[in-house]
Each structure stands twice: as structure tokens, then as C-alpha cells.
DRENDOPA-60622 format. One line per 4 residues: their letters; for each residue x, y, z of C-alpha. Coordinates in pm, 1 decimal, padded with zeros to 6 digits. Example, Ala and Ser with C-alpha at 12.3 -4.5 7.8 and 13.67 -1.06 7.14 Angstrom:
2
AS> 01230.0:-00450.0:00780.0; 01367.0:-00106.0:00714.0 .
***
This chain:
552
MRLH> 11315.1:01533.9:-05965.6; 11085.1:01825.2:-06035.3; 11222.5:02174.4:-05990.7; 10950.2:02281.3:-05748.8 .
TAQR> 11052.6:02005.1:-05509.2; 11397.8:02149.0:-05465.4; 11246.6:02491.0:-05406.8; 11026.3:02390.0:-05111.2 .
SALP> 11124.2:02617.1:-04823.4; 10977.9:02381.4:-04565.7; 11107.2:02059.5:-04721.1; 11480.9:02100.1:-04777.5 .
RALP> 11702.6:01820.1:-04896.1; 11908.8:01637.8:-04643.7; 12139.1:01351.4:-04639.9; 12196.5:01158.9:-04325.6 .
RLLG> 12227.0:00784.0:-04284.6; 12055.7:00497.7:-04118.0; 12166.6:00396.3:-03770.4; 11922.9:00169.8:-03598.4 .
SLLL> 11943.0:00079.0:-03239.6; 11820.9:-00199.0:-03033.6; 11728.4:00052.6:-02769.2; 11847.2:-00178.6:-02502.9 .
VTAA> 12097.3:-00026.9:-02265.0; 12414.3:-00144.2:-02439.8; 12297.8:-00066.1:-02790.5; 12160.5:00269.7:-02687.2 .
GIST> 12503.4:00376.7:-02570.1; 12659.6:00272.7:-02897.8; 12386.1:00450.4:-03091.6; 12444.8:00778.4:-02912.3 .
ACAA> 12816.6:00765.7:-02974.4; 12781.7:00678.1:-03340.8; 12522.7:00946.2:-03406.5; 12738.6:01207.3:-03236.4 .
TASA> 13041.4:01102.6:-03441.3; 12851.8:01110.5:-03769.5; 12703.5:01450.1:-03691.0; 13038.6:01595.6:-03592.1 .
EGSA> 13243.4:01455.6:-03877.1; 12988.5:01433.9:-04158.1; 13254.3:01269.5:-04371.9; 13240.6:00985.9:-04621.0 .
SAVR> 13457.2:00772.3:-04394.8; 13213.5:00817.8:-04105.2; 12918.5:00733.3:-04326.5; 13088.6:00412.8:-04444.2 .
ATRP> 13203.4:00300.3:-04097.7; 13077.7:-00040.5:-03987.2; 12736.5:00001.5:-03831.3; 12685.1:-00152.8:-03487.4 .
LGQV> 12469.1:-00460.5:-03513.5; 12110.2:-00374.5:-03431.9; 12136.9:-00015.1:-03552.8; 11828.7:-00047.0:-03771.3 .
VPAP> 11470.9:00079.2:-03797.3; 11250.0:-00088.0:-03677.1; 11447.2:-00177.5:-03363.1; 11514.3:-00551.9:-03323.9 .
VSVR> 11399.9:-00761.4:-03030.2; 11749.0:-00855.0:-02909.1; 12108.7:-00806.3:-03018.1; 12438.7:-00961.1:-02913.3 .
PGGS> 12720.9:-00767.5:-03080.6; 13071.9:-00906.7:-03095.2; 13331.0:-01076.9:-03308.1; 13477.0:-00993.4:-03645.0 .
PYSI> 13272.6:-00818.2:-03911.8; 13181.3:-00982.2:-04239.4; 13294.6:-00822.6:-04565.6; 13108.0:-00854.3:-04894.2 .
TGAT> 13362.3:-00890.1:-05175.6; 13376.1:-00986.0:-05539.4; 13397.9:-01350.3:-05431.0; 13080.1:-01340.8:-05219.4 .
RIRV> 12804.2:-01584.0:-05305.8; 12443.6:-01566.5:-05188.8; 12364.8:-01920.0:-05073.8; 11999.9:-02017.1:-05052.7 .
DGSS> 11811.4:-02326.4:-04950.8; 11825.5:-02522.7:-05275.1; 11488.6:-02687.2:-05212.4; 11301.7:-02357.9:-05174.1 .
GEAR> 11199.5:-02149.5:-05470.6; 11089.6:-01874.0:-05231.0; 11433.0:-01858.4:-05068.6; 11589.4:-01826.6:-05412.8 .
KVGE> 11354.9:-01539.4:-05496.0; 11463.6:-01358.5:-05179.5; 11825.9:-01425.0:-05271.7; 11777.8:-01284.7:-05621.0 .
YLAG> 11602.8:-00981.0:-05473.4; 11900.0:-00920.5:-05242.9; 12144.8:-00960.9:-05527.6; 11945.8:-00709.3:-05729.6 .
VLRP> 11977.3:-00455.2:-05448.9; 12349.9:-00506.6:-05394.7; 12489.2:-00549.2:-05747.4; 12455.1:-00191.5:-05881.4 .
STGY> 12635.2:-00025.5:-05590.4; 12900.1:-00289.5:-05515.3; 12973.3:-00383.6:-05875.4; 13000.9:-00748.0:-05767.4 .
SLRV> 12835.4:-01038.5:-05948.6; 12698.7:-01191.9:-05624.2; 12594.4:-01520.2:-05780.0; 12290.3:-01682.6:-05617.5 .
TGKD> 12344.0:-02053.6:-05565.2; 12158.6:-02343.4:-05407.8; 12489.6:-02502.3:-05309.7; 12550.4:-02493.1:-04935.1 .
GADG> 12874.2:-02364.6:-04790.4; 13032.1:-02210.2:-04483.4; 13092.3:-01874.0:-04646.4; 12895.4:-01594.2:-04811.2 .
IRLR> 12548.9:-01458.6:-04740.0; 12339.0:-01758.2:-04638.4; 11958.3:-01753.4:-04644.2; 11814.8:-02051.2:-04459.9 .
LGSR> 11459.2:-02168.2:-04397.4; 11358.0:-02415.7:-04130.3; 11426.0:-02250.5:-03796.8; 11268.7:-02441.5:-03509.3 .
DSAL> 11228.5:-02129.4:-03298.1; 10850.2:-02094.5:-03274.8; 10888.6:-01743.7:-03128.1; 10991.7:-01620.8:-03473.2 .
GAEG> 10648.1:-01690.9:-03616.6; 10592.4:-01636.8:-03987.3; 10784.1:-01309.7:-04010.3; 11068.1:-01329.6:-03760.6 .
YTLT> 11431.3:-01416.6:-03829.3; 11775.6:-01444.2:-03678.2; 12085.7:-01286.0:-03827.3; 12440.8:-01384.3:-03738.2 .
SGHG> 12751.3:-01217.8:-03875.2; 13116.2:-01315.2:-03847.0; 13440.7:-01323.6:-04039.3; 13330.6:-01585.9:-04289.8 .
AVTI> 12957.3:-01540.6:-04339.5; 12630.7:-01365.0:-04269.8; 12348.3:-01610.4:-04205.2; 11977.9:-01520.8:-04197.9 .
TARK> 11750.8:-01797.1:-04070.1; 11371.6:-01795.3:-04059.0; 11074.0:-02027.2:-04034.4; 10901.5:-01875.8:-04339.5 .
PAGL> 11011.1:-01683.9:-04653.0; 10866.2:-01357.2:-04518.6; 11110.7:-01382.4:-04231.0; 11401.9:-01419.6:-04472.5 .
FHGV> 11281.4:-01114.1:-04660.5; 11258.8:-00905.4:-04343.2; 11604.4:-01024.7:-04242.3; 11735.9:-00905.9:-04577.5 .
QTLR> 11596.1:-00557.7:-04502.2; 11795.3:-00556.2:-04179.4; 12107.5:-00664.9:-04366.5; 12062.3:-00376.4:-04611.1 .
QLLP> 12046.2:-00128.0:-04326.7; 12360.6:-00267.7:-04164.3; 12556.4:-00190.3:-04481.0; 12668.8:00164.0:-04569.2 .
AQVE> 12396.8:00389.7:-04707.8; 12565.3:00396.5:-05049.0; 12459.0:00036.4:-05099.1; 12121.0:00180.0:-05205.7 .
ADSR> 12272.0:00373.8:-05497.3; 12199.5:00265.3:-05853.3; 12560.5:00311.7:-05967.8; 12890.2:00166.0:-05851.1 .
QKGP> 13018.9:00307.1:-05521.9; 13337.0:00274.2:-05323.4; 13334.4:00015.7:-05042.2; 13420.2:-00147.0:-04811.1 .
WKVA> 13092.2:-00332.5:-04754.9; 13113.7:-00457.4:-04397.7; 12852.6:-00601.5:-04162.3; 12929.9:-00583.2:-03790.3 .
GGSL> 12986.9:-00909.8:-03607.2; 12737.4:-01064.0:-03367.9; 12382.8:-01195.9:-03374.2; 12030.1:-01060.1:-03348.6 .
TDAP> 11684.7:-01209.0:-03313.6; 11378.2:-01028.0:-03437.0; 11002.4:-01073.9:-03474.2; 10708.2:-00833.1:-03499.1 .
RYGY> 10494.0:-00703.0:-03214.0; 10185.9:-00682.5:-03438.3; 10079.6:-00894.2:-03733.3; 09925.9:-00600.5:-03921.7 .
RGAM> 10168.8:-00325.6:-04019.9; 10025.5:-00114.9:-04297.2; 10068.5:00182.6:-04523.5; 09785.5:00330.4:-04729.3 .
LDVS> 09811.8:00523.2:-05054.7; 09520.6:00734.0:-05177.1; 09516.8:00711.6:-05557.6; 09170.6:00869.0:-05586.6 .
RHFF> 09229.5:01236.2:-05507.0; 09528.9:01230.5:-05740.8; 09608.5:00930.3:-05957.9; 09947.5:00758.9:-05931.0 .
SVAE> 10091.1:00541.1:-06205.9; 10180.0:00175.4:-06161.8; 10548.3:00272.5:-06154.0; 10485.6:00527.7:-05876.9 .
VKRY> 10289.8:00271.5:-05676.5; 10569.1:00015.9:-05712.9; 10820.8:00273.0:-05595.5; 10622.8:00330.4:-05276.9 .
IDQI> 10588.3:-00044.5:-05225.5; 10966.9:-00078.0:-05237.0; 11007.7:00204.4:-04988.7; 10764.3:00069.3:-04731.0 .
ALYK> 10896.4:-00286.9:-04762.2; 11235.6:-00168.9:-04635.3; 11075.0:-00105.2:-04295.5; 10903.1:-00444.2:-04269.5 .
INTF> 10553.5:-00318.1:-04344.5; 10341.0:-00612.0:-04460.3; 10010.2:-00457.6:-04573.6; 09945.8:-00214.7:-04858.1 .
HLHL> 09605.1:-00046.5:-04848.6; 09495.9:00107.6:-05179.8; 09218.7:00368.1:-05158.5; 09067.4:00305.9:-05503.2 .
SDDQ> 08751.6:00516.5:-05508.9; 08633.7:00851.6:-05382.7; 08441.1:01159.8:-05485.9; 08723.8:01277.1:-05712.3 .
GWRI> 08800.0:00957.8:-05900.6; 08731.3:00586.3:-05951.1; 09058.3:00401.4:-06013.1; 08985.5:00034.4:-06090.6 .
AIDS> 08822.0:-00112.6:-06400.9; 08494.7:-00296.2:-06329.5; 08369.3:-00490.0:-06631.0; 08004.3:-00485.6:-06527.8 .
WPKL> 08010.7:-00107.0:-06473.9; 08270.2:00017.5:-06726.2; 08191.8:00388.9:-06695.7; 08313.3:00386.4:-06335.6 .
ATYG> 08671.1:00387.2:-06466.1; 08638.6:00547.9:-06807.1; 08421.8:00838.8:-06689.3; 08447.9:00834.4:-06310.1 .
GSTE> 08824.7:00800.0:-06335.1; 08869.5:01080.7:-06586.2; 08953.3:01356.9:-06341.6; 09116.7:01432.9:-06005.8 .
VGGG> 09157.7:01717.0:-05755.3; 09219.0:02037.7:-05944.9; 09076.8:01901.7:-06269.3; 09365.7:01693.0:-06401.0 .
AGGY> 09330.5:01398.6:-06635.0; 09304.0:01137.3:-06359.8; 09338.7:00777.0:-06468.0; 09258.3:00422.7:-06358.7 .
YTKS> 09413.3:00078.0:-06338.5; 09307.2:-00189.9:-06581.3; 09251.6:-00528.0:-06424.5; 09587.3:-00646.1:-06555.6 .
QYKE> 09758.9:-00341.7:-06404.1; 09591.3:-00400.6:-06068.9; 09703.6:-00764.4:-06077.5; 10054.2:-00641.8:-06160.2 .
IVKY> 10050.3:-00422.5:-05847.7; 09920.0:-00711.1:-05635.9; 10189.8:-00944.1:-05770.9; 10463.5:-00687.4:-05715.3 .
AASR> 10348.4:-00626.4:-05358.7; 10346.2:-01001.0:-05294.1; 10707.7:-01023.0:-05412.9; 10786.7:-00782.5:-05125.1 .
YLEV> 10569.0:-00986.3:-04883.9; 10297.6:-00723.3:-04875.8; 09927.2:-00806.7:-04886.3; 09712.7:-00561.5:-05081.1 .
VPEI> 09392.6:-00436.5:-04916.4; 09171.0:-00265.4:-05178.5; 08918.9:-00008.4:-05062.8; 08591.6:00090.7:-05226.3 .
DMPS> 08454.4:00366.1:-05003.7; 08079.2:00377.6:-04936.1; 07810.0:00499.1:-04886.4; 07970.6:00845.0:-04902.0 .
HTNA> 08286.5:00940.8:-05092.6; 08099.4:00808.2:-05397.5; 08051.8:01107.2:-05628.2; 08268.1:00955.3:-05904.0 .
ALAS> 08034.9:00653.8:-05913.3; 07720.4:00865.6:-05887.9; 07841.2:01084.4:-06175.0; 07910.0:00776.1:-06386.3 .
YAEL> 07565.0:00615.5:-06345.3; 07253.4:00826.3:-06290.4; 07053.4:00527.9:-06164.4; 07270.1:00509.9:-05850.3 .
NCDG> 07123.7:00843.0:-05737.8; 06795.3:00854.8:-05549.3; 06659.6:01116.5:-05789.6; 06801.9:00945.2:-06098.9 .
VAPP> 07008.0:01250.6:-06189.4; 07384.9:01217.1:-06220.7; 07583.8:01494.9:-06052.4; 07882.4:01648.4:-06229.8 .
LYTG> 08231.5:01513.1:-06176.7; 08397.0:01664.5:-05871.4; 08748.5:01808.7:-05837.0; 08736.8:01973.0:-05493.9 .
IEVG> 08843.8:01840.4:-05154.8; 08538.2:01884.9:-04931.0; 08378.5:01562.0:-04806.6; 08052.0:01416.9:-04680.0 .
FSSL> 07811.9:01541.1:-04946.1; 07766.8:01225.9:-05156.6; 07571.8:00909.5:-05078.2; 07456.7:00588.5:-05239.0 .
CAGK> 07080.4:00545.1:-05236.2; 06976.7:00298.0:-04966.5; 06625.6:00254.9:-05106.2; 06718.3:00131.7:-05455.1 .
DVTY> 06783.6:-00231.0:-05546.0; 07036.7:-00118.8:-05805.6; 07258.8:00006.4:-05522.7; 07302.3:-00346.2:-05392.3 .
TFID> 07351.5:-00489.5:-05740.9; 07626.6:-00231.4:-05786.4; 07791.7:-00320.1:-05453.7; 07773.4:-00693.1:-05529.9 .
DVIR> 07921.7:-00654.5:-05878.0; 08209.1:-00431.8:-05765.6; 08305.6:-00645.3:-05467.6; 08272.5:-00967.2:-05666.4 .
ELAA> 08508.1:-00845.8:-05937.1; 08753.9:-00691.2:-05691.8; 08757.7:-01000.1:-05469.4; 08838.5:-01216.2:-05772.5 .
LTPG> 09144.8:-00997.8:-05841.1; 09263.3:-00985.0:-05480.5; 09426.1:-01289.1:-05316.1; 09451.5:-01114.4:-04978.4 .
KYIH> 09218.3:-01155.7:-04683.7; 09049.9:-00815.6:-04669.7; 08815.3:-00594.2:-04867.0; 08786.3:-00243.1:-04721.0 .
IGGD> 08440.5:-00084.2:-04760.0; 08514.6:00258.8:-04613.3; 08214.8:00387.5:-04421.7; 08354.1:00721.4:-04303.2 .
EAHS> 08213.3:01073.6:-04319.5; 07865.9:00975.6:-04443.7; 07725.8:01313.2:-04344.3; 07449.1:01305.7:-04608.6 .
TSHD> 07328.5:00957.4:-04521.3; 07075.7:00903.5:-04243.2; 07175.2:00664.5:-03966.5; 06915.2:00408.1:-04073.7 .
DYAR> 07025.9:00424.0:-04437.1; 07389.5:00400.9:-04333.4; 07327.0:00093.1:-04120.4; 07123.0:-00067.2:-04401.6 .
IMKR> 07390.8:-00014.6:-04666.8; 07679.2:-00125.3:-04445.4; 07492.5:-00437.0:-04334.1; 07428.5:-00540.3:-04694.1 .
AQAV> 07784.0:-00452.1:-04803.6; 07938.6:-00656.9:-04521.6; 07729.7:-00956.0:-04624.3; 07856.7:-00923.3:-04981.3 .
VGKY> 08219.8:-00914.9:-04864.3; 08161.9:-01236.5:-04671.9; 07977.2:-01389.5:-04967.6; 08294.1:-01361.2:-05175.8 .
GKTV> 08518.7:-01507.7:-04910.4; 08678.5:-01192.9:-04772.9; 08701.8:-01028.0:-04431.9; 08540.6:-00687.2:-04381.7 .
MGWH> 08751.4:-00381.5:-04309.3; 08601.8:-00036.6:-04264.6; 08681.7:00295.9:-04108.2; 08587.0:00312.9:-03741.9 .
QLTG> 08245.0:00466.3:-03816.1; 08149.9:00109.9:-03907.3; 08114.4:00052.2:-03533.6; 07812.9:00285.7:-03543.1 .
AEPV> 07631.2:00026.5:-03752.0; 07665.1:-00342.8:-03666.7; 08005.4:-00489.1:-03753.7; 07986.7:-00852.5:-03858.0 .
KGAV> 08182.4:-01115.2:-03668.5; 08548.9:-01087.1:-03758.3; 08522.6:-00733.6:-03897.9; 08813.8:-00492.6:-03858.0 .
AQYW> 08758.3:-00126.0:-03776.8; 09032.4:00116.8:-03876.1; 09045.3:00395.3:-03618.0; 09144.3:00734.4:-03758.6 .
GYDK> 09025.0:00954.4:-03471.1; 09239.9:01225.1:-03317.4; 09254.5:01451.5:-03013.7; 08930.7:01628.9:-03107.7 .
TSAA> 08737.2:01303.8:-03152.8; 08456.5:01296.6:-02898.9; 08467.4:01069.1:-02598.3; 08141.3:00913.3:-02717.2 .
DRQQ> 08287.8:00821.3:-03056.2; 08595.4:00672.7:-02891.7; 08379.5:00475.4:-02651.5; 08174.3:00339.3:-02940.2 .
VVDA> 08491.9:00194.9:-03088.7; 08607.5:00059.3:-02752.5; 08271.2:-00107.8:-02694.8; 08285.9:-00270.1:-03038.1 .
AKNG> 08636.0:-00396.4:-02960.1; 08509.1:-00547.0:-02635.6; 08244.1:-00725.8:-02842.2; 08500.0:-00880.3:-03075.3 .
TKLV> 08566.5:-00621.3:-03347.1; 08937.2:-00601.4:-03422.8; 09116.5:-00269.1:-03457.4; 09384.4:-00121.0:-03677.8 .
LSPA> 09507.7:00210.7:-03540.6; 09564.1:00509.0:-03770.8; 09517.8:00816.9:-03549.9; 09509.1:01112.7:-03786.6 .
DRVY> 09713.6:01341.7:-03565.3; 09988.0:01079.3:-03536.6; 10021.9:00872.4:-03853.9; 09828.6:01048.3:-04128.6 .
LDMK> 10136.2:01118.9:-04337.6; 09965.0:01396.9:-04533.7; 09929.0:01621.3:-04228.4; 10158.7:01922.7:-04236.8 .
YTAK> 10472.3:01905.2:-04023.8; 10456.7:02275.0:-03938.0; 10247.2:02574.6:-04039.1; 10509.8:02654.3:-04304.4 .
TELG> 10501.4:02313.1:-04470.8; 10404.2:02364.4:-04834.9; 10223.1:02035.6:-04890.7; 09955.2:01862.6:-04689.1 .
LKWA> 09654.4:01961.8:-04479.2; 09617.4:02047.2:-04110.5; 09261.0:01963.5:-04009.4; 09390.8:01706.6:-03756.6 .
GLVE> 09668.4:01939.1:-03640.4; 10036.4:01979.4:-03717.6; 10226.4:01651.6:-03694.6; 10599.0:01686.4:-03645.6 .
VQRS> 10818.4:01378.6:-03638.1; 10825.2:01335.0:-03261.4; 10446.8:01354.6:-03232.2; 10411.8:01097.1:-03508.1 .
YDWD> 10635.8:00850.5:-03322.5; 10571.0:00920.8:-02956.4; 10260.7:00709.3:-02879.3; 10188.1:00346.5:-02791.4 .
PGTY> 09935.6:00148.9:-02998.6; 09881.3:-00085.0:-02706.8; 09742.9:00185.0:-02478.7; 09620.9:00449.5:-02725.0 .
LSGA> 09249.1:00365.6:-02702.1; 09185.1:00347.8:-02330.8; 08961.4:00056.5:-02242.1; 09009.6:-00138.3:-02564.8 .
PADA> 09132.2:-00493.9:-02503.6; 09498.7:-00528.0:-02592.6; 09429.2:-00835.0:-02803.6; 09177.9:-00639.8:-03014.0 .
VLGV> 09458.6:-00433.2:-03168.0; 09584.4:-00601.2:-03485.1; 09838.1:-00329.9:-03555.6; 09912.7:00010.2:-03705.7 .
EAPI> 09863.1:00166.4:-04047.2; 10001.2:00495.6:-04180.2; 09772.0:00642.7:-04449.2; 09878.4:00912.4:-04693.2 .
WAET> 09595.2:01109.4:-04854.8; 09652.7:01285.7:-05183.6; 09453.3:01609.3:-05188.5; 09780.5:01806.3:-05224.1 .
LTDS> 10012.9:01532.3:-05348.8; 10060.6:01480.1:-05721.4; 10367.5:01260.2:-05772.2; 10636.3:01050.2:-05604.3 .
DDID> 10835.5:01356.5:-05499.8; 10536.7:01476.8:-05299.8; 10487.9:01135.0:-05141.3; 10856.2:01127.0:-05043.6 .
AMAF> 10839.9:01468.4:-04880.0; 10545.2:01377.1:-04658.5; 10613.0:01009.2:-04585.7; 10975.3:01057.7:-04492.1 .
PRLP> 11090.2:01066.9:-04221.5; 10758.2:00977.6:-04049.2; 10691.5:00643.6:-04218.3; 10981.6:00453.9:-04054.3 .
GAAE> 10852.1:00557.2:-03712.0; 10505.2:00423.1:-03784.4; 10664.9:00099.4:-03902.8; 10863.3:00073.6:-03579.9 .
LGWS> 10550.1:00121.3:-03370.5; 10401.2:-00179.6:-03546.0; 10709.5:-00401.2:-03541.9; 10927.3:-00336.1:-03237.2 .
PAAT> 10864.9:-00433.4:-02872.6; 10702.5:-00159.5:-02665.9; 11007.3:-00154.8:-02437.4; 11220.7:-00023.3:-02724.1 .
HDWD> 11003.2:00282.7:-02791.3; 11196.8:00585.9:-02674.6; 11208.9:00910.6:-02870.7; 11549.8:01022.8:-02745.0 .
TYKL> 11712.1:00705.3:-02872.8; 11495.5:00665.9:-03180.3; 11573.5:01013.8:-03312.1; 11942.3:00919.4:-03327.1 .
RLAA> 11871.2:00609.4:-03530.7; 11633.1:00809.4:-03748.2; 11898.2:01077.4:-03802.1; 12128.8:00813.4:-03941.1 .
LGPR> 11869.4:00721.8:-04205.3; 11923.6:01047.6:-04390.1; 12209.8:00943.0:-04621.3; 12013.8:00627.0:-04707.8 .
FTAM> 11711.2:00835.7:-04804.1; 11937.5:01045.9:-05022.0; 12103.4:00743.1:-05182.1; 11754.9:00617.7:-05270.6 .
GIDY> 11658.9:00950.8:-05427.5; 11415.2:01044.7:-05149.3; 11388.4:01421.5:-05098.2; 11275.9:01414.6:-04735.2 .
YRSP> 11176.4:01669.0:-04471.8; 11472.2:01762.2:-04255.6; 11294.2:01804.4:-03925.0; 11473.1:02027.5:-03672.8 .
QVPW> 11368.6:01777.9:-03405.3; 11614.8:01523.3:-03545.4; 11996.8:01563.3:-03519.0; 12071.8:01494.4:-03883.7 .
PAEP> 12442.7:01455.6:-03969.4; 12610.2:01752.7:-04129.9; 12569.9:01771.6:-04504.7; 12902.5:01740.9:-04692.3 .
AAAG> 12998.9:02040.2:-04903.0; 12923.1:02002.0:-05273.0; 13221.4:01917.5:-05492.6; 13366.2:02199.3:-05700.8 .
***
């Protein structure tokens, strides 16, 4: 960890642990008691106490606690459906998480049995859908059952959180490793639960991207949006326009070296995300946020003159040239190559903050770009300004407005939703994870306001845009922009502890959303963050457990 991280006055280290409550009446009472005990005692024994079933983030749909706990021991086997290669992959993933901290071999086997950790496909409960699961725990076994492999994977994330926080450590820890007895059933509220990483303002390595993928997967996020191009840098190799990466990717905010992903590296990221049941949504922003491209190829500019590379943070000054045929050749080539690399459903074409593009030119470019996305078999995503043009059938608008967004702009989005455009909600003053927590926060920006943890959590996606049909909302996405963020430490400080709340808004039933109960479950996440090496913001709004005194 870099020295400057530890020195942040507004982002101190903390160490609490992960409770997670069902937020139903019974579980809420247990959650309050456990959080109070952990805060008062702050001891290793309290941290390792058996967690009440359902004490996880996101909150489950239903929980029935009771019966004897299950203990993971050196004799434990992970039993998977022998006919399913996907179930075995989930089992091996789980074993990989548990082996370093427990020290146990945890052999993965396709042989059925009444004991161990059992991962089973084939549930007949249609309410579980593709991502839901049931988990039952008792003296002899923990069983996770799902209809699809993604459900098994999400169930495994719940199992992780029910174990002591030290299970996340990368070295052997002292047990016991108990899972409370009972059963829970869980399935998501929304099918789209996203996190976005901006790799354009500052470039992040493949290893740093994978680290963030692992972090967001723990909270059942299923979509990873990569912002691959902007004024400050172009981050994906395009064979037909090679200078986009080699020249356009050669800098970043502040004038650093930048970087870009080769096609093989991008495919590596996509494959890694898929192993965590995340779909990658690549974004090529247009017609503005394009200075890196315009600097790389003079012919993309209306006057034929390439501007210099840009390392600032102001926006809205760049634009593709609507009147040139080469613009549409460029768009076709980039989307064609990116679509061929991307197995997921969506291609994101940006469309925000085109302040230097006339309305007619904007509409012309976005119409042609949407047609290209469809030509290569993908579904259009764009920022909500796309609704000011003419969204194609099936398009998804990502709303990033905030309190100061005009009523007219909001109504434009609502009207589009009424006409069939789907919505993903990313209100900037709620879930933009790069917004400062307080005025004293070292990192981040504050143009959308200060976003403390409670404000980030305390809203309902189902009612946020008044007048929008409920069925138009596909889900929630939490973007993190990188004007002030340079490495994983910076991402950690701004994403945590707000990211788990955004994930809960996308996953958990609306009836479970209650700040007073959630903050107790969030407080219990602290020791897990610490065990994972996450240097998070210790918000005074959250009753974090007391930090144990350092040894010696």
C-alpha cells in the first residue's frame, strides 16, 4: 500500500466486519444486538462469533434461522454436481477463497454425499430465476441450490460473508469456521446491477481491473462497464486505427504515461469477468469526449487539424465531425472490432456532454452510431442525453442526473421511458463513487455535491424518476470516474463503503431498504474490508466496531 494512502486525513483505516441482515423484523433485532456487541467488545472472539444467518450485504429475500451450525474442518469436501462443469468451476473458486485462510485442502469432488459444502444445480423453484439460490445450513452440511450456475456463484458469496472476516485473508488464520444453522432464499430485484470503472482519465492495469472485478463480485454485481475512451486517453487497441491506442493512449490526466489494452488483454479481462458471472459493457464515448481520437487522426476533425493530446479534466469541448464520411467509417470500424471481442449484449456509445456539437449534428451522429451497434448484433446503451436524439427500439439510457438536473431534462428521460427506452439509474449525487464524502475528503470531485454513505444508500430506484414506468428500470449502476484516482488504493478509498450499498439497491427487495438497519450490517463489513486489504473510508455515519489495539 502506498504511503500517501495511510496519510489521508479524511480516509483513515478501519477494520470492522460484515454483518448482513435480512431486515425483516426478526433478523433486524438480531442484527442490532450483534452490531452492538461487536462495537462494545471489539475483540477477536466477537469478530469470529457465528454470524446470524442472513447477516449479509445485499440483504436476502427471506431467512429462517435455526438449528445447529455447520463447521468447516480439515475433513470438509466441496461436493458439486458431477455432470456440470460450471458447478465444478464454482466449487474450485470457493476452494480457492477458503484454502489460504483455513489451511484446509477442501477437495472438490463430483461424488455426492450427505456432508460437506454441497453445490447443486437443478432447483425447480422458478422464482429463483437465473441468479437466485437457496442456502441451507445444519450440523452435517451447507447446501447451495440454484437453477443456473450464476445462482450458485451468488450463493457462494453469501456463504463467504457468513464465515468470519478472516476467511478473506491470504494466510492461515485461527478458526473456528462456522456457518449458522437455518435456511435462506434469495433472488435479485433487478437484472442489471452494475459497476463502472473509468480507465481513460487514468489508466489501470489488467491486474488492477481484475482486483476490482473480484471486489464487486462479492456483492452480486453482474455487469462491469468499462469506460474505454475519453478526451484524456484511448484504452483499447483497434487494428484498423492503430494510432488510437499507441498515440491516443499515451497520456492521462496530469500527463502520465497512460496505457492501453491489447486485444488479448481485453479478452483476458472479459474472460475473467465471466468467471465471476459479470458481463462486460465496453464504452466508446461519442461525439464528445473524443479528443484522444481527434489528436490521433487529423482527418476526424472538421478542419483537418489534429489538436494536441489533452491531460486536463474539463469536458464538452471536443466533437466528432458530423459532416465527414470518415467519421462514420471510424465509428463502424471501432464498433465492429469491439463487438467481435465482446460476447456481452451491450455496446455503450456515450453521448453525454456534447456541448460543442449542434443538436442536429448530435442527432445525426447518434442515429448512425446506433445503427452500427445494431448492425453488429449488439444492444445500444448510452448516457441519458441519448433521449434527446431518437433512441432506437430496445436502447438503454443510463441516467446520471442529480438534484440540479432540470425538470425538462428529467421529463425527457421519463417520456423516452414511456415510449419503450429502458433505464439504468446512476444518479451522480447518489452512486457516483468518485464524489467526495465530505469537504475534507482528499480524493474525488464535488460537482454533483458531497455524497456521504447514507445519501448514497438512502434512495429507491423504483421511484427515483417520478413518472417513469417501473418496468422501464433495468437496474442500478455505480460508476467511478478517475480524474483524481491513480491506483487500486484510490479506488478502494472511494468505492468502499459505498459500493455495497449500491449493490444492495439493485439486488434486495425494496421492503428491506432501511438505513438504520443497513448501517449496522455495513459496520460489520469493516473487518472483512481490512482482511481483503481494502483501505476504506471510515464514515462517522456508520457505527464501526472498535479497532483492536496494535500488538506490541
